[in-house]
N, C-alpha and C positions, 0 to 999 in steps of 0.2 A: 434396858438399854434403853427402849422407844418413852421413857421417861425424858431421862441424860438430853437426849436427840432436839427432843420436843423446846423442851428450858434452853437446852444450847442456840437453838434458831432464835427466841427475845434476848440470851444477851448477847450474841452474834449481831444482833439487828440494836441493841442498845450501844453498844459501841461506834459501830461506824454511823451510826447518827449523833452522836458525841463530839465521835470528831470528824463531822460533817458542819456540826453545830460551832466547836471551839476555833476549830482553823479554817473552816472553811466562812465561817460563819456564814449558813445558811439554816437561820432558825423556822423556817420552812417546812424543814424534814419530819420533823412532830406530826406536825398537823399532816402531810402524808403520810405518814404509818395510820394515823388513829383510823385518817379516810380507806385505808387499808384493811384495817380490820372491818371495817361492817359493811363494805364492799366485799371482802372473802363469803363473809358469811351471808352476804345474800344468796352471790353464788355457790353459796353450799346448798346450799334449798333450791336453785334454781338444775343445776344438777342433778337433785334430791326425785327433780318432779318425774325426768327422762329412767330418771335408776328405777323409781317405782313401776312406772309402767314396762319397764323392759325388761326387768330380771323376773316380773309374773307371767312376761310371754314363757323367754322363756326356758322357768324353771321350771312350768309345764307343760311343757313338751318332754322336758327330759327327763320328768315321771312316769312318762308313759313308757319311754320307754326301758326307763329300770322293771317298771310294774312288766313290762313283754321281757321279759330277760333279755335285754341286747346285750347289754356291759357283762352280764357273764359269758354271753357266746363268746364275745370278742375277746375276755379271756381267759377258759380254754383254748384257743387261737393262741397267746402268748405264752402260754404256761412254761411245753417247751424252750425256748431261750431260757427263761429264767430259771429251770431247775439244770440248766448249762453251765448257763452265768454264778450262779452259786451253789458249788458242785458238796460243803458241808452242809446242804439243806433236802434233810432224806429225801427223795420223793415221792409224792400223797401227801407231803409233811402241808397239812392246815394255813402255812404263811407261804407255802405258793402261790395258793388260789387268793389269799387275801390281797400279796405285792401285783398280779395280774388284774386284779381286781381293783387295784390300785391306779396303776397305772393307764389304764382303762379309761376309769373315773375323767383322769387328770386331763387325756387323751379330748376328751369330749366333753373338758372344761364342765365336767359335778363337783369343785370346789369342795362344795356343802355334804358331798359324797365321801370327795377320796380318805376328805383328811380324816374320818374318823376313820376307816378302812384301813389308813397307812394305820394310825396308833395300834391298831390293832393288832397288824402286818406286823408292825413293831414291838411286838409284845409276845408274839409267835416267835420269832428268831431272837426274843431275851431270852424265851430256856434251852432253845438252844446252840445260847452262849457259855462260855466254859467259865468265863467272867462276870463279876456282876454289875464291874463298873469300867471298863475298858468294849466299846467295840466290838465285834466280830466282824471280816472280814467281809459277810453276806447282810449286816445294819449297815455298812457305807456303802456299798455297792447299791442300795438301797435308798439309803438319803441323797446321794449326791444324785442319782437318778430323779428323786426325786424335787431337788435345789436343781436342776439344768432346764427348767421349767418346756417340758415337753407339751407347745397346744397344738393342736390342730384347728382349734374354732377358739380363734380369741375373741367371744362377745365381747368382754368386758370392754376391752378398745373402743371395736366398735361404738358402744354404747357413749362412748366419752365425747366420741367423732358425729355422735349427731346430736345430742346438748349442746357442742357448740357449735351445729350449722353444716359439720360436713356434707356436700352435696353426693361426696360419695366415699358412706359413714366403711366399705370393707377397699378403700382401693390399698392399706400396708395388710392384705391378708399376706401376698405371695414375700413377698419380704421377711412377714413376722415368720412363714411356716419357712422360710434360710436359715433365717439366722437363729432360732430355736433347734433346728438338729444342727447346723452347727454344734452349739452350748452342749446339746443332749451329747454329742459323738465326740466332743475334747471330753466334754464328763464320763462317758465311761472310757475310754482310750485311756484315761491318766490315773481310772483304777486301773483298767486289766493293767498297767505299764506298774505300777504298788505292787497288787496282789498273783502278780503273775496269773493272772488267768491266758485259759489253753480256745484265746478266740480261731486259733484253726479249728475247731470245733464242729464235725459237717451241719451243723441243725445253725450253732450260731454262725456261719461264714454261709448259710443261706441266705439267711434272715438279712447279716449286715453286707451279704453281695444287692442281695436283688435290693436294698435299700440304697447304694450306692450305683447299682447302674440306671434306676429310676428316677435316684436323684440326677447324678451327671446330668442323664440322658433329657429331663428334662431345661437342666440349664446349658446345655448348649443345644438346645430351642431355642430356650431364653436370649441367646447370646444372641445373636441373628435379629434383634425386634430393637426398635425403636424404641429412645424415655419415651415415649407417647404410648406405643405398642404394648410396652411393659405393660405405662401404667391401665391400661383400657384392657388389657387381660387380667391384674388379678383383680381391679374388677369383677370385671366379670366372672372370673372361679370361684370369690367372693360369695358373689351374690348367690351364683348358682348352689353353690358349696353349702351356700348357710340356708338355703331351700328344701332342695334336696334331704338336705337333714332330718327336715321336722317333716318332708315327706312320707320319707322310710320311717322315720318312729310310726304318726300316725297309719301309716298303712301293718306296719311289721304287729303290732298292740293291738290291728284288729283282727289278721291272720290271727295273733296268740288270742284273741274271743278278752281285750283289754275294753273293761270300760271304759275310750279314749277320753268323753266328754268329764265322766268324775275325777277321772284319774288326771289331766290337765287343770280341773277346775285345784282338788289335793295341793298336788305342787304350786300353782298361780299363788295359794296360801304363805308355803314355808317361802315364797316371793316376795312375797310384802313385808311380811317378816322382818325378811335377812335387811331387804334395800330401807324399813325402818331400821333397825339397828345399827346402820351406818350413816346416819348422819349427825351424830356426836362425834364421830372421830375427825369427816369429813369437818366439819366444824372446825375443827381445831387444828390442824396441819394444814386447811389452806392458808388461814390466818395466821399463824405463824411466817407460811410462806409467803404470803401478803406483805408482811410489816418485815422478813426481812431483804426481797425486795425493793419497798418500799426508804428502805434505810441507808438504800447504796451496797450494800455489803455483797447480795450473791453475784450484780452488777462487778463488784469490786475481782470478786474469784474467779468472775469471766473473762475478767480481763487480761491480767496474769495467766493463762493459759492458753486465751488467745495470743498471747503476744509472744508467748513462746512456739505454738503451729506456726505463727508468720518467720517466725524466727528462722526456722526451719524450711519454710518454702512451700508449707501447705495451705490448704483451705482452709479457713476456717471456718465453712458458717456451721458448722458441727457441734461448733465449742458450745452450743447455745441449750442443747440436746442431755449437757453433761449433767447439771444437773439429778438429772432423772435418774441416774445410772449410779453415780455414785451415791446414793439417800439408799436403790433400791435391794441389797445385800442388806440395808437393817431395817427398813420399813417399810413396806406395802405399801402404808397407804397415804405416809411418806412424800412416797414417789408417785402416785396417782395423784399427788398435792399443785405435784413440780411438772405432772406434764398437764394439767387439764390449768397451771400456769403460765404454764407455752405455750400451749395454743391461744390463752386469750392475749400476753401476752406479741405471740409473734404472727398470730391468722392462724386457726388449723388444717387449714393446706400448705401452711409455710415448710419450707423445708429442714429449719432444727423442728418445727413438729410433731414432725413424721418421723424422724427418727428418735428422737423420746419417744413414743410410739411405739414404733421398733422394737428399741430397748425394754420396753415397758413387757412386751408381749414373751422375748426373747430370755428372762433373767429374775431370777425367782427371789425371795425375802431370805438370801443362805443362814442367816444365824438366829433369824425367829424358825427357821424350821432345821436349825440344827437343836433351838432347847426347846421345843414342842417334842417333837420328838425324841432324842434321847433324853429328855428330861420327863420321858416320860414314864422309861424303863430303869431310868436312874443311873444314866454310861455319866461318868464322868472327865473320861478321859476319850480322845474323839479318834485317837492315829491321823490318819492321813485326810480325815471324810473332811475339815475344813481348807487344808492347802485344793481339794482335787474339785470342789464343790467352788468356790472362787476364782480356781481355774473355768470353770464351763462356768462364769458369770464374765470371765472377762472374754470369752470366745463369744460371747453372746451380745455385746458391746459391739467388740469390733467385728461381726458378721452382722450386726444391724448398721451399722455408719460404713460399712463395706459395700453392703446390696443399696442402702436407698440412698447413693452417689450413683450404682448402675440402673437401679427406676429411677426416679427422681431427680437427677444432677445433670 
């Protein structure tokens, strides 16, 4: 799928460029495309310079949290909820512990830890599955919640904003938090509807009710603030949360007698390797997106959407952020490249860039997650997993647009 998407970018760019040359007599389009290739290759290296430092820093602190057992403690807290949402999984089954560990790691931004844990959880659920090729209810719920992209601390988005020169990288903290909450809630409710889950169970109600009450109260408080005050609060909470979490990791690690310096260095080494391995993918996708824009194909497609939005009498400022949302279900690297390109073209703190960053932080690479998680256990029939996961993505996109107009409009 990724091969076809990447090749498609170049093919569409070539068609658009030939059209501009033959119909519009614009022979300069080819020079612009070649220049864009080299410019995007240079930008990829510039992005990696920041990624090397930031990923090394963050994974170092996260390793302290892992060594201190903080992830496992949070998993124990979530276990009663998942036991009721997946009634066919016996109480005490290893799958429940793995599932809660996976979601805890995802929420904390521990992507490298979350994926292998998630694959182990899927295999454990497959042991309970009466069919070797059809997804069980528990597997579908697990996958859809994974694809709903619940992330409490979107460090990667902050990193890209830092690299592009944002004065306040955490400005999108609250918008992403609200949008990703909407995505996860819609994913859960859609699966609950399809599977007739008992959401009125006291434990489930306690979790959902508490979450809804906290979120509703918080949104009611936010409703009384101006756009400037909202942006300022998002910045303050984002920075406080990030530094507070780092301090908590260090103090908890020290209390658990973890050698915090050695653990940090161990995790930092992993961060260096992760960042190094990202460069080829970043070059590939940024160059493809650069050629697509230089050819005029991307702008042509956006103009069509913009015309439709104008015909409906709506504001069109969010349209330039849509490429990130449209590509994200298929490829995380392509969406990341489009996000960076949007920041480059419109400015890191422009409205389209803020919307694109929020979309990137509240949606997931749905088809990639489906392929990896179901492919790992040989599932061929996904049942309602695809529909529910894409519905969660749509909710994340719409919530991102709405929340950004609220905060920055």
